[in-house]
C-alpha positions as CSV (number, residue, x, y, z in Angstrom):
1,X,163.7,26.0,110.6
2,X,164.9,26.1,106.8
3,X,164.4,24.5,103.6
4,X,160.8,24.8,100.6
5,X,158.3,24.2,103.6
6,X,158.0,28.0,104.6
7,X,157.5,30.2,102.0
8,X,157.6,33.8,102.0
9,X,156.3,37.1,99.7
10,X,155.9,40.9,100.1
11,X,152.7,42.7,98.6
12,X,153.1,46.3,98.7
13,X,149.6,48.5,98.7
14,X,149.0,52.1,98.8
15,X,147.8,54.1,102.4
16,X,144.5,52.1,102.4
17,X,144.1,51.3,98.8
18,X,145.2,49.7,96.0
19,X,147.6,46.9,94.9
20,X,150.9,48.5,93.8
21,X,152.6,45.1,93.4
22,X,155.4,42.8,95.2
23,X,158.6,44.0,96.0
24,X,161.5,41.3,95.2
25,X,162.8,39.5,97.6
26,X,165.1,41.5,100.4
27,X,168.6,39.9,101.3
28,X,167.1,39.7,104.4
29,X,164.5,40.1,106.9
30,X,162.9,39.6,110.0
31,X,159.4,39.6,111.1
32,X,158.2,39.1,114.5
33,X,154.7,38.4,115.8
34,X,154.1,38.6,119.8
35,X,151.2,37.9,121.6
36,X,149.1,41.0,122.7
37,X,152.3,43.3,121.0
38,X,152.9,45.4,118.4
39,X,154.3,43.0,115.3
40,X,157.3,44.3,113.9
41,X,159.5,44.0,110.4
42,X,162.9,44.8,109.3
43,X,164.3,43.8,105.6
44,X,167.2,45.2,104.0
45,X,168.4,45.3,100.4
46,X,172.2,45.6,98.8
47,X,172.9,47.7,96.3
48,X,171.5,50.8,97.4
49,X,168.0,49.0,97.1
50,X,167.6,49.4,93.5
51,X,165.4,46.2,93.8
52,X,163.3,48.5,96.2
53,X,161.8,51.4,94.3
54,X,158.4,50.8,95.4
55,X,159.6,51.5,99.3
56,X,160.5,55.0,98.2
57,X,156.7,55.7,99.0
58,X,154.5,55.8,102.1
59,X,152.9,52.1,101.4
60,X,151.7,49.1,103.5
61,X,153.8,46.1,102.6
62,X,151.9,42.7,104.0
63,X,153.9,39.5,104.4
64,X,152.0,36.7,102.5
65,X,153.1,33.0,103.6
66,X,152.5,30.0,101.4
67,X,149.7,28.1,102.9
68,X,149.7,23.9,101.1
69,X,146.0,23.9,103.0
70,X,144.9,27.1,101.6
71,X,140.9,27.9,101.3
72,X,138.8,29.7,98.7
73,X,136.2,31.7,99.5
74,X,133.7,29.2,99.2
75,X,135.4,26.8,101.4
76,X,137.0,24.3,99.3
77,X,140.9,23.8,99.3
78,X,143.0,25.2,96.8
79,X,144.4,22.0,95.1
80,X,148.2,23.3,94.9
81,X,147.7,25.6,97.9
82,X,147.5,29.7,98.0
83,X,149.9,32.4,99.3
84,X,147.7,34.4,102.2
85,X,148.3,37.2,104.8
86,X,147.7,36.3,108.5
87,X,147.2,38.4,111.4
88,X,149.9,40.5,112.7
89,X,151.3,40.6,108.8
90,X,150.6,44.0,107.6
91,X,153.3,47.1,108.3
92,X,153.8,50.3,107.7
93,X,156.4,52.2,105.5
94,X,157.9,54.5,108.0
95,X,161.8,54.4,108.7
96,X,164.4,53.8,106.0
97,X,168.5,54.3,106.4
98,X,171.1,53.8,104.0
99,X,173.8,55.8,102.2
100,X,172.5,58.8,99.7
101,X,175.6,58.0,97.6
102,X,174.5,57.9,93.9
103,X,176.6,56.1,91.3
104,X,178.8,54.1,93.1
105,X,179.4,50.1,92.3
106,X,180.0,49.5,96.2
107,X,177.7,46.6,96.4
108,X,178.4,46.2,100.1
109,X,175.7,49.0,100.2
110,X,172.6,49.0,102.0
111,X,168.9,50.0,102.4
112,X,167.0,49.1,105.5
113,X,163.3,49.4,106.5
114,X,161.9,49.1,109.6
115,X,158.6,48.7,109.7
116,X,156.0,48.5,112.7
117,X,152.5,46.6,112.8
118,X,149.5,48.4,111.7
119,X,148.2,49.2,114.8
120,X,150.9,51.5,115.4
121,X,148.7,54.2,114.1
122,X,146.7,53.9,117.3
123,X,149.9,56.1,118.9
124,X,149.1,58.6,116.5
125,X,145.4,59.2,117.9
126,X,144.8,60.8,121.4
127,X,142.5,61.7,124.3
128,X,142.1,65.1,122.4
129,X,138.1,65.8,122.9
130,X,138.7,68.7,125.6
131,X,134.7,69.4,125.4
132,X,134.7,65.8,126.9
133,X,137.1,66.7,129.8
134,X,136.4,66.3,133.4
135,X,136.1,69.9,135.3
136,X,139.8,70.2,135.7
137,X,140.3,69.8,132.2
138,X,143.0,67.4,132.6
139,X,141.1,63.6,131.6
140,X,138.0,62.1,130.4
141,X,135.6,59.8,132.5
142,X,133.8,56.8,131.5
143,X,131.1,55.7,133.5
144,X,130.6,52.0,133.8
145,X,131.9,51.5,130.0
146,X,133.4,47.9,128.8
147,X,136.7,47.4,127.1
148,X,134.8,47.7,124.0
149,X,133.2,50.7,124.4
150,X,136.1,52.8,125.5
151,X,138.1,51.5,122.5
152,X,135.5,52.0,120.1
153,X,134.3,55.5,121.1
154,X,138.4,57.0,120.6
155,X,137.8,55.2,117.4
156,X,134.6,56.2,115.8
157,X,136.1,60.0,117.1
158,X,139.0,59.6,115.2
159,X,137.9,58.9,112.5
160,X,135.3,61.7,112.7
161,X,138.5,63.8,113.0
162,X,140.0,62.0,109.4
163,X,142.4,60.3,112.0
164,X,142.8,56.0,111.7
165,X,141.1,56.5,108.7
166,X,141.9,53.3,107.1
167,X,141.5,51.0,110.8
168,X,138.2,49.1,111.1
169,X,137.1,47.9,114.2
170,X,135.3,44.2,114.9
171,X,133.6,44.6,118.4
172,X,131.5,47.4,119.9
173,X,130.4,48.1,123.1
174,X,128.1,44.8,124.4
175,X,130.3,42.5,122.2
176,X,134.0,41.2,121.5
177,X,135.2,40.5,118.0
178,X,134.0,36.7,118.8
179,X,130.6,38.0,119.8
180,X,131.2,37.2,123.3
181,X,129.2,39.6,125.9
182,X,131.9,41.6,128.0
183,X,129.8,41.4,130.7
184,X,132.6,43.5,132.9
185,X,132.3,47.4,133.2
186,X,134.3,50.1,134.6
187,X,134.9,53.4,135.9
188,X,137.8,54.9,134.2
189,X,139.8,58.2,133.3
190,X,142.3,59.0,130.5
191,X,144.6,61.6,130.8
192,X,144.3,64.3,128.1
193,X,146.8,63.4,125.2
194,X,147.0,59.9,125.9
195,X,147.4,57.8,123.2
196,X,144.7,54.9,121.8
197,X,147.3,52.4,121.6
198,X,148.8,53.0,125.5
199,X,145.0,52.5,126.3
200,X,145.0,49.3,124.7
201,X,148.3,48.3,126.3
202,X,147.2,48.7,129.7
203,X,143.9,47.0,128.9
204,X,146.4,44.3,128.3
205,X,148.4,44.4,130.6
206,X,145.8,44.4,133.4
207,X,144.5,41.0,132.0
208,X,141.2,42.8,130.8
209,X,141.2,41.9,127.1
210,X,143.5,39.7,124.4
211,X,143.9,41.9,120.7
212,X,145.3,41.1,117.4
213,X,145.5,42.7,114.3
214,X,144.3,41.3,110.5
215,X,144.7,43.5,107.4
216,X,143.6,46.7,108.5
217,X,140.8,45.2,111.3
218,X,142.1,45.6,115.1
219,X,139.8,42.4,116.9
220,X,139.8,42.7,120.5
221,X,138.7,39.6,122.6
222,X,138.1,38.6,126.2
223,X,141.0,37.6,128.2
224,X,141.7,33.9,127.1
225,X,139.1,32.9,125.1
226,X,139.9,33.3,121.2
227,X,143.4,33.4,121.2
228,X,144.1,31.2,123.6
229,X,143.2,27.6,121.6
230,X,144.6,24.4,122.9
231,X,146.9,22.7,120.3
232,X,148.4,20.9,122.4
233,X,144.7,18.6,121.1
234,X,144.5,20.3,118.0
235,X,142.0,23.0,119.6
236,X,139.2,19.3,119.1
237,X,141.0,18.0,116.1
238,X,143.7,15.5,117.2
239,X,145.4,15.9,113.4
240,X,146.1,19.4,114.2
241,X,147.6,18.9,117.1
242,X,151.0,21.0,117.5
243,X,153.7,19.2,118.9
244,X,157.8,19.9,119.3
245,X,160.1,17.2,119.6
246,X,163.7,17.5,121.0
247,X,166.5,16.6,118.4
248,X,164.0,16.7,115.8
249,X,161.8,20.0,115.8
250,X,163.7,21.6,117.9
251,X,167.4,22.8,117.2
252,X,168.1,25.1,119.8
253,X,166.9,25.9,123.3
254,X,168.0,28.6,124.9
255,X,165.7,29.7,128.1
256,X,165.9,32.7,131.1
257,X,164.7,31.8,134.0
258,X,164.5,34.4,136.9
259,X,162.9,35.0,140.4
260,X,163.0,38.6,140.5
261,X,159.3,39.3,139.9
262,X,158.0,37.0,142.7
263,X,155.5,38.8,145.2
264,X,153.0,37.9,147.5
265,X,151.7,41.4,148.6
266,X,151.1,44.2,145.9
267,X,150.0,47.9,146.6
268,X,147.6,48.7,144.0
269,X,147.4,52.8,143.6
270,X,144.4,53.6,141.5
271,X,143.0,57.2,140.8
272,X,144.0,60.1,143.3
273,X,144.1,58.5,146.6
274,X,142.6,55.5,146.3
275,X,144.5,52.7,147.3
276,X,144.1,48.5,147.8
277,X,146.6,46.1,149.3
278,X,146.3,42.7,147.5
279,X,148.0,39.7,148.7
280,X,148.2,35.7,148.0
281,X,149.4,32.9,150.4
282,X,150.0,30.8,146.8
283,X,152.8,33.0,145.4
284,X,156.3,31.4,146.4
285,X,157.9,32.9,149.2
286,X,161.6,31.7,149.5
287,X,163.1,34.6,151.5
288,X,159.8,35.7,152.6
289,X,156.4,37.7,151.5
290,X,158.1,40.1,149.1
291,X,155.7,43.1,148.2
292,X,155.2,45.2,144.9
293,X,153.8,48.1,143.9
294,X,151.8,49.0,140.9
295,X,149.8,52.2,139.7
296,X,146.7,52.0,137.8
297,X,146.1,55.4,136.9
298,X,142.3,56.1,135.8
299,X,141.2,52.9,137.8
300,X,138.9,53.6,141.3
301,X,136.2,50.8,141.6
302,X,137.6,48.9,144.4
303,X,136.6,45.9,142.3
304,X,138.4,46.5,139.3
305,X,142.0,47.4,141.7
306,X,142.0,43.6,143.1
307,X,141.4,42.5,139.7
308,X,144.3,44.3,138.6
309,X,146.1,43.0,142.1
310,X,144.5,39.7,141.8
311,X,145.6,39.3,138.0
312,X,149.5,40.9,138.9
313,X,150.3,38.4,141.6
314,X,149.1,35.4,139.3
315,X,151.8,36.7,136.8
316,X,154.5,36.7,139.7
317,X,153.6,32.9,141.0
318,X,156.0,32.0,138.7
319,X,155.6,28.2,138.5
320,X,153.5,27.8,141.7
321,X,155.6,25.9,143.7
322,X,158.1,26.7,146.7
323,X,161.0,27.5,144.9
324,X,159.0,29.1,142.0
325,X,159.9,31.1,139.3
326,X,159.3,32.5,135.5
327,X,160.7,30.8,132.9
328,X,160.7,32.3,128.9
329,X,162.0,29.4,126.7
330,X,162.7,30.2,123.7
331,X,162.8,27.2,120.5
332,X,164.7,27.5,117.7
333,X,163.1,24.8,115.0
334,X,163.8,23.3,112.2
335,X,160.8,22.8,110.1
336,X,160.5,19.4,108.2
337,X,158.1,17.1,105.5
338,X,154.8,17.0,108.1
339,X,156.2,19.8,110.7
340,X,152.9,21.8,111.9
341,X,153.9,25.3,110.4
342,X,154.0,28.8,112.4
343,X,151.7,31.4,111.9
344,X,149.9,29.1,109.3
345,X,149.2,26.4,111.9
346,X,149.5,27.6,114.8
347,X,149.9,31.2,116.3
348,X,150.8,33.5,119.2
349,X,148.7,33.3,122.0
350,X,148.2,29.3,121.1
351,X,149.1,26.6,123.8
352,X,151.2,23.9,122.5
353,X,153.3,21.1,123.3
354,X,157.0,21.7,123.9
355,X,160.2,20.4,125.6
356,X,159.1,22.2,129.2
357,X,161.3,23.9,132.6
358,X,160.6,22.4,136.5
359,X,161.9,23.9,139.4
360,X,165.2,22.4,141.2
361,X,163.6,20.5,144.2
362,X,165.4,19.6,147.1
363,X,167.3,16.6,146.4
364,X,167.0,17.2,142.3
365,X,170.0,17.7,140.5
366,X,168.6,18.1,137.3
367,X,165.9,20.6,136.5
368,X,165.2,19.7,132.8
369,X,162.2,17.7,131.9
370,X,162.0,14.8,129.4
371,X,158.2,15.1,129.1
372,X,156.4,17.6,126.9
373,X,154.5,20.5,128.9
374,X,151.6,22.5,127.6
375,X,153.1,25.8,127.2
376,X,151.7,29.1,125.8
377,X,153.3,30.7,122.5
378,X,154.3,34.1,123.4
379,X,155.9,35.1,119.6
380,X,156.9,34.1,117.0
381,X,159.9,35.3,114.8
382,X,160.7,34.4,111.0
383,X,164.0,35.3,109.6
384,X,165.2,34.8,105.9
385,X,168.7,35.3,104.8
386,X,169.6,34.3,101.3
387,X,170.9,32.1,99.8
388,X,169.2,30.2,102.8
389,X,165.9,30.5,102.9
390,X,163.8,30.9,106.1
391,X,165.1,30.1,109.7
392,X,162.9,31.5,113.0
393,X,162.3,31.0,116.9
394,X,159.4,30.7,119.1
395,X,159.0,32.4,122.3
396,X,156.8,30.1,125.2
397,X,155.6,30.2,128.3
398,X,156.0,33.9,130.1
399,X,158.0,36.6,127.7
400,X,159.9,39.1,129.6
401,X,159.9,42.5,128.8
402,X,163.6,43.4,128.2
403,X,163.1,47.2,128.6
404,X,161.3,47.0,132.0
405,X,163.7,44.1,133.2
406,X,166.9,46.9,131.9
407,X,165.4,49.7,133.7
408,X,165.2,48.3,136.5
409,X,168.5,47.1,136.6
410,X,169.7,50.4,135.5
411,X,167.8,51.9,138.5
412,X,169.2,49.8,140.7
413,X,172.7,50.2,139.8
414,X,172.1,54.1,140.3
415,X,170.9,53.8,143.1
416,X,173.7,51.2,144.6
417,X,170.7,48.7,145.3
418,X,171.7,45.0,144.7
C-alpha cells in the first residue's frame, strides 16, 4: 500500500507524562503490531540523527495514523478527519545505535532506534514477593483464581513497589476488560523471579485469554471474544466489511505451508509428577498418529491440563482435512481510494475475507482457490521509506513462531534427526 491514503506521525511524551512534541519524519520506519504479542517500532535517521534530538532522552513514542472517520469525544465525526493513536502503537525509547563521530559531513551516517511496545515493561516486573512463596521458597501458588485475578495481583503489587508505575489495567478478578465474567478458575504456581510478561504470554499461548495495550492501559479479554471481530460482515455492519481482492487490493501473496506440527496425541506435564495424555481422532494423521509433548509448569488440575492439551491439539489440526497442514499467508496490499485501512478499520485478531489456501486432494493439481476465505489477521506491519510513503503487509491465518521453528530445526541438525 502506498500513497496518501495512509498517513502517520510520531508524538513524543515524557515517561508517563506530558507531551514533548513531535519528531520529524524519519528516513525509514517500520511498525509491527501482532495479535497477542509484543508490538515493535524501528526508525532511522540520516546525518547522525540531528533531526531526532528528542530521542536522546528516555521518552515514549506513539504512532498516530490519520483517520478520515475520527470521532470527537461527543461521538460526532471530525469534518476533515484527525490523527489518532490506535491499540499497540505506544513504544518505549530504549535502544539506539549509530556512529559517535562528530562534525562529519558524511550524510550516509545513520542512527537507528529500536523500540518495543509499552507492554515490554511487564518483563521488568517479577515474582519477588517472598512472603507469598510456598514452604520450599521456590514458587508462589494461587488457589482457584482467575486469569484476571492473577495478573491484577502481580500488577497491583508491583505498583506498591514503585514498579509498573504508569501501566494501568482495565480488568479485575471477576471481569475481563469488556465486562465479561472470567468464569473459569485455576490453581497455579509461578516460579520465583518469573516475569509478569511471561505469565501473560503463557496464558495466551494456552488459549486462556487475549490481550492488547492501548496508550498505557493493558486490556485482557476472555479468548475469542472482544478481539475476534467478524469483519467479513463488518461486525454486523456490511458497509464496514473487509474484503481483500486479488490483483486489486493484493500485490503479492507469499505463503508458508507446513505439516511439521501435526499430532493426534499430546502428553501434557503439569506441576511435579502430574501428567495427562490427551488425544484427538479428528486431527490429520497421513503417516499415523503422531505424538507431541508440552509442559505446563504451575498447572496442576486435571481440567486445566486437559484444556491445555485440547487447545494445543486444535492448533495442530491444520485445516482439518486428511491431507492437513497449517498455512501462514502474507498479503502485501495496496491501498486505493475507498480501501479499508489496516489498524484503523481492521485490527489484529479480526476475521476478514481474502484469497485462501485449500489442501491439495487426490486428483487435484492446483491447491489455490479463487474463492475468498475467512482468515484471521495475525499481524499488521507498516513500513515507511522516503519518498515512497507507507507500504506494508498482513499475516493471515496461522502465524508461525520463527524462533521456535529455528530452534527445533537446529536441535534436529545437531542430534542427527531428520
